N, C-alpha and C positions, 0 to 999 in steps of 0.2 A: 625942253619941252615948253611949248607955248600953248595959252589958252586965252584967246581974245587979245592976241598981241601982247600979253603979259607972260614974262617967263615964270612957270610955276615949278621947273625942276631942271637942274644940269646934271649930265652924265657924260662918261668917256665910254666908248665902245670899240670893240675890235670887230671889223666888218670883214666876214668871210664869204662874200657873195661874189658870183662871176662878174667880170667887169661888163658895163654897160649901164643902161638907165634902168631903174626899178622904180614902180610904183608900190609903195608899202602900205598895206591895208592890214590893220589888225584883225585877225579872224576871231571866230568864237571858240576855237580850240585853245585849251591851256591846262597847265597840270602842275603839280608840285615836283614831279621828277620826270626827266626824260633820258633816254640810254642811247648811245651811238657806239659805233664800233671803230677802232683804228685799224691801220693797215695790218697789224699783227692778229687782229681778231679779239683784242682785249676790249671789255666794254668800258665806256666813259660815261659816268653819270653826271648830269647837270640839273639844276633845280630851277624852280619857278619859271616854267617856259611859256611864250606867247607864240602862237602862229601869226606869221605875217607874210604877205605876197603869196607866191606860189611855191610850196615846198620849202619855206624857209621858217626859222624860229629866232625869237629873242630869247635868250636863256643866260643864266648865270655861268661864267667861264669856270670849267673844270678846274680842280685843285693843281694838276700838273700843268696848266696852260696849253691844253692840246689844242691844236687848230682843227676846227671841224667845219667842213664845208656847209654852205647854205645856212649859215648862223650869223647872227649879231650877238657877239658875246659882251656882256656888261659884268659888273662886279655883283657879288651876292647881295649887298645892300639895295644896289640899284634893280636887280631882277626882282626883289621882294616888293619894292615900291611900284614897279611897273605891273606886276603880276595883280596887286591889290588896287591900283589906281587907274590904269589905262583901259578905258572902256573898249568894246567891240566897235569895229567900223572907224577907228580913227585912222586917218590917212596922212601919209607922209609921202615924199618924192625924193629920191636920192639918185644922183648920178655919180657913178663910180668910174 
């Protein structure tokens, strides 16, 4: 993460977005918990999520390491930092 060309935070992420170019804009939707469902209909809980782009989220990777489409999965520590420090309307650009 950069702020005025200065590194303010470093993290690793598992990107589960469809191939192509994505303009990532942090939205105003965020929360402490979000639930998804796997192919067997089991619910998968993630924490500290932020909306980005269209229909995508940054969130903590679930305990079982499940692949969840339309997400950028980060560690619990990183999800908490982003949730608490990343303001709405921060823009990023990612070419996958």
